C-alpha positions as CSV (number, residue, x, y, z in Angstrom):
1,M,100.2,74.1,114.8
2,I,100.9,76.2,117.9
3,V,99.6,79.8,118.0
4,I,101.3,82.4,120.3
5,T,99.3,85.6,120.9
6,F,100.5,89.0,121.9
7,A,98.6,92.3,122.3
8,L,101.1,94.4,120.3
9,P,103.9,93.7,117.9
10,Q,106.4,95.3,120.3
11,E,105.8,92.4,122.7
12,S,106.7,89.8,120.0
13,R,109.8,91.5,118.8
14,E,112.4,89.0,120.3
15,L,110.3,85.9,119.6
16,R,110.0,86.9,115.9
17,R,113.7,87.2,115.8
18,A,114.2,83.7,117.4
19,L,111.8,82.0,115.0
20,Q,113.2,83.5,111.8
21,P,112.4,83.0,108.9
22,L,108.8,84.0,109.4
23,H,106.2,84.5,106.6
24,P,102.8,86.2,106.4
25,F,100.0,83.6,106.9
26,G,96.3,83.7,106.5
27,P,94.1,86.7,105.7
28,P,95.9,90.1,106.0
29,S,93.3,91.3,108.5
30,L,94.5,88.7,111.0
31,D,98.1,90.0,111.1
32,L,99.6,86.5,111.4
33,Q,103.2,85.3,110.8
34,I,104.2,81.6,110.6
35,G,107.5,79.9,111.3
36,S,108.4,76.5,112.7
37,A,110.0,74.6,115.5
38,S,111.0,71.0,115.0
39,G,108.9,70.9,111.9
40,L,105.8,72.1,113.8
41,P,104.2,75.3,112.4
42,I,104.3,78.2,114.9
43,V,102.0,81.1,114.3
44,L,102.4,84.5,115.9
45,A,99.2,86.5,116.2
46,Q,98.6,90.1,117.4
47,T,95.2,90.5,119.2
48,G,95.2,94.1,119.8
49,V,94.8,95.7,123.3
50,G,91.7,95.2,125.5
51,P,88.8,92.8,125.5
52,I,86.9,94.2,122.5
53,A,89.8,94.0,120.0
54,T,91.0,90.7,121.5
55,T,87.6,89.0,121.3
56,H,87.2,89.9,117.6
57,A,90.8,89.0,116.7
58,I,90.9,85.6,118.5
59,S,87.3,84.6,117.4
60,T,88.4,85.3,113.8
61,L,91.6,83.4,114.1
62,L,90.0,80.3,115.7
63,A,87.4,80.3,112.9
64,F,90.2,80.4,110.4
65,Q,92.5,77.8,111.9
66,K,92.1,75.6,115.1
67,P,95.6,75.1,116.7
68,Q,96.8,72.1,118.7
69,L,97.8,74.7,121.4
70,L,97.5,78.4,122.1
71,I,100.1,80.2,124.2
72,S,98.9,83.7,125.4
73,T,101.8,85.9,126.5
74,G,102.9,89.4,126.9
75,F,103.0,92.0,129.7
76,A,100.9,92.3,132.9
77,G,100.8,94.7,135.8
78,G,101.7,93.3,139.2
79,L,99.2,93.0,142.1
80,N,101.0,90.7,144.4
81,P,104.0,92.5,146.0
82,K,106.1,89.4,145.8
83,L,106.3,89.8,142.0
84,A,109.0,92.1,140.7
85,S,109.2,93.7,137.3
86,G,110.4,91.1,134.9
87,D,109.1,88.2,136.9
88,L,106.9,85.6,135.2
89,L,103.4,84.5,136.1
90,L,101.9,81.2,134.9
91,A,98.3,82.0,135.2
92,T,96.7,78.9,136.8
93,N,93.2,80.1,136.2
94,F,93.7,80.7,132.4
95,T,95.8,77.7,131.7
96,T,94.1,74.4,130.7
97,P,94.2,72.2,133.9
98,T,95.6,69.2,132.2
99,L,98.6,71.3,130.8
100,L,99.6,72.7,134.2
101,E,101.9,70.0,135.5
102,N,103.7,69.5,132.1
103,T,104.2,73.3,131.9
104,R,105.6,73.4,135.4
105,T,108.1,70.6,134.4
106,L,109.1,72.4,131.2
107,L,109.7,75.7,133.0
108,R,111.2,74.2,136.2
109,H,114.6,75.9,135.5
110,E,113.1,79.2,134.5
111,P,114.2,82.1,136.7
112,Q,111.7,84.4,138.4
113,L,108.7,82.0,137.8
114,H,105.6,82.2,139.9
115,F,102.2,80.5,139.8
116,G,98.9,82.2,140.6
117,S,95.8,83.7,139.2
118,L,95.6,86.5,136.6
119,L,92.9,89.1,136.5
120,S,91.6,90.5,133.1
121,Q,89.7,93.8,132.9
122,S,89.0,96.4,130.4
123,L,91.6,98.9,131.6
124,P,95.0,98.6,133.3
125,A,95.4,99.2,137.0
126,E,97.3,102.5,137.2
127,S,97.6,103.6,140.8
128,L,98.9,101.9,143.9
129,A,95.6,102.2,145.6
130,E,93.8,100.5,142.6
131,K,96.5,97.7,142.6
132,S,96.2,97.1,146.3
133,A,92.4,97.0,146.1
134,L,92.3,94.5,143.2
135,A,94.8,92.3,145.1
136,T,92.6,92.3,148.2
137,T,89.3,91.8,146.5
138,T,90.3,89.3,143.8
139,G,93.4,87.5,145.2
140,A,95.0,87.9,141.7
141,S,98.7,88.1,141.4
142,A,98.7,90.3,138.2
143,V,96.3,92.1,135.8
144,D,96.1,92.3,132.1
145,M,93.5,93.3,129.4
146,E,93.3,90.4,127.0
147,T,93.7,86.9,128.6
148,A,90.1,86.3,129.8
149,S,88.7,86.9,126.2
150,I,91.3,84.6,124.8
151,Y,90.5,81.8,127.3
152,R,86.8,82.0,126.7
153,A,87.3,81.7,123.0
154,C,89.7,78.7,123.5
155,L,87.2,77.1,125.8
156,D,84.4,77.5,123.2
157,A,86.7,76.1,120.5
158,D,88.1,73.3,122.6
159,V,91.7,74.6,122.1
160,P,94.2,73.9,124.9
161,M,95.8,77.1,126.3
162,I,98.7,78.2,128.4
163,S,98.8,81.7,129.9
164,L,102.2,83.2,130.6
165,R,102.8,86.9,131.5
166,A,105.8,89.0,132.5
167,I,105.4,91.8,135.0
168,S,105.9,95.2,133.4
169,D,105.1,97.3,136.5
170,S,105.1,95.8,140.0
171,A,102.5,96.3,142.7
172,Q,104.7,98.9,144.3
173,V,105.0,101.1,141.3
174,P,102.1,103.1,139.7
175,L,101.9,103.5,135.9
176,P,103.9,106.8,135.3
177,V,101.6,107.9,132.5
178,P,97.8,107.3,132.4
179,F,96.9,104.8,129.8
180,A,94.5,107.1,128.0
181,K,97.3,109.6,127.5
182,W,99.4,107.3,125.4
183,F,97.1,104.7,123.7
184,D,93.7,104.9,121.9
185,L,91.7,101.8,122.5
186,Q,89.2,102.7,119.7
187,T,91.8,103.1,117.0
188,Q,94.3,100.7,118.6
189,R,97.1,103.2,118.0
190,P,99.6,104.9,120.3
191,K,99.2,108.6,120.9
192,P,102.7,110.0,120.8
193,L,101.6,113.7,120.7
194,A,99.4,113.3,123.7
195,L,102.2,111.4,125.6
196,L,104.6,114.2,124.7
197,Q,102.2,116.9,126.0
198,F,101.6,115.0,129.2
199,L,105.3,114.7,130.0
200,T,105.9,118.3,129.1
201,L,103.1,119.4,131.6
202,H,104.3,116.9,134.2
203,P,108.2,116.8,134.0
204,S,108.4,114.9,137.3
205,K,106.9,111.9,135.4
206,I,109.7,111.9,132.8
207,S,112.2,109.8,134.8
208,P,109.6,107.3,136.1
209,F,108.3,106.9,132.5
210,F,111.7,106.1,131.0
211,H,112.5,103.8,134.0
212,F,109.3,101.9,133.1
213,I,110.2,101.8,129.4
214,R,113.7,100.4,130.2
215,G,112.1,97.7,132.3
216,L,110.0,96.4,129.4
217,S,113.1,94.9,127.7
218,P,114.0,92.5,130.5
219,A,110.3,91.6,131.0
220,R,110.1,90.8,127.2
221,Q,113.3,88.7,127.5
222,S,111.7,86.7,130.4
223,F,108.5,85.7,128.6
224,T,110.3,85.2,125.3
225,R,112.7,82.8,126.9
226,A,110.0,80.9,128.7
227,V,107.8,80.6,125.6
228,L,110.7,79.2,123.7
229,R,111.1,76.5,126.4
230,L,107.5,75.4,125.7
231,L,108.2,74.8,122.0
232,P,109.1,71.4,120.8
233,A,112.7,72.0,119.7
234,P,115.8,73.7,121.0
235,T,115.6,77.4,120.0
236,P,118.1,80.4,120.2
237,H,119.1,81.3,123.7
238,I,117.5,84.5,125.2
239,R,119.7,86.2,127.8
240,S,118.3,86.0,131.4
241,A,117.2,89.4,132.9
242,K,118.8,88.2,136.2
243,S,122.1,86.3,136.6
244,S,121.1,83.2,138.4
245,P,118.1,80.8,138.0
246,S,115.9,79.6,140.8
247,S,113.2,77.0,141.2
248,P,109.6,77.9,140.4
249,S,108.0,79.6,143.4
250,S,104.4,80.4,144.3
251,P,103.3,84.0,145.1
252,D,100.7,82.6,147.5
């Protein structure tokens, strides 16, 4: 069995489509769906956003079922200026070392692919100054809020893991809306009214916000396509966000 984790259902939308038919799996509290590739069970799991929700979800999941492999994927914010929106980062610090070379081989034709370290923290990096400071002090290529928690749980459970993220916002672009204005970490729910109020009071943020939202679709296509390449059988084609593939490159 392979488990593929995402923070939110919106991130797994295209993969769920590609792996149809999917069926509910396990305890309802875990929010799991199961399909298959080449006869091997593939489980999609939502962890929630941030380290607290993720730690609880992944610990419960691994106590219920220990997979042969876990693939952690979804969006990340760019810290290295060489990574553009929609580019992929294979996180070398959160991928089981023995899987790195095989993963490089499987993704060798994947466009926009980079290799480097990923930083996980409790909140997103929102401003250009924060992104620049994190890049300088940590050397990380991107930042997310879940992967470190997943990796620690996989280490404890002796589960091999691959970490693959797509850049939702590059190092040169600040988040157009503060995270706290559109998502509640405690309830794990979006805040549409607060978001609307913020955009009403800050009309100059409307265009950057919709540009950011439009960029999520090609980023989602990028990591969906790459994850499908890691599964054991040919799977439905996902359109490339860019027209021509290139060899894997390093951001360093």
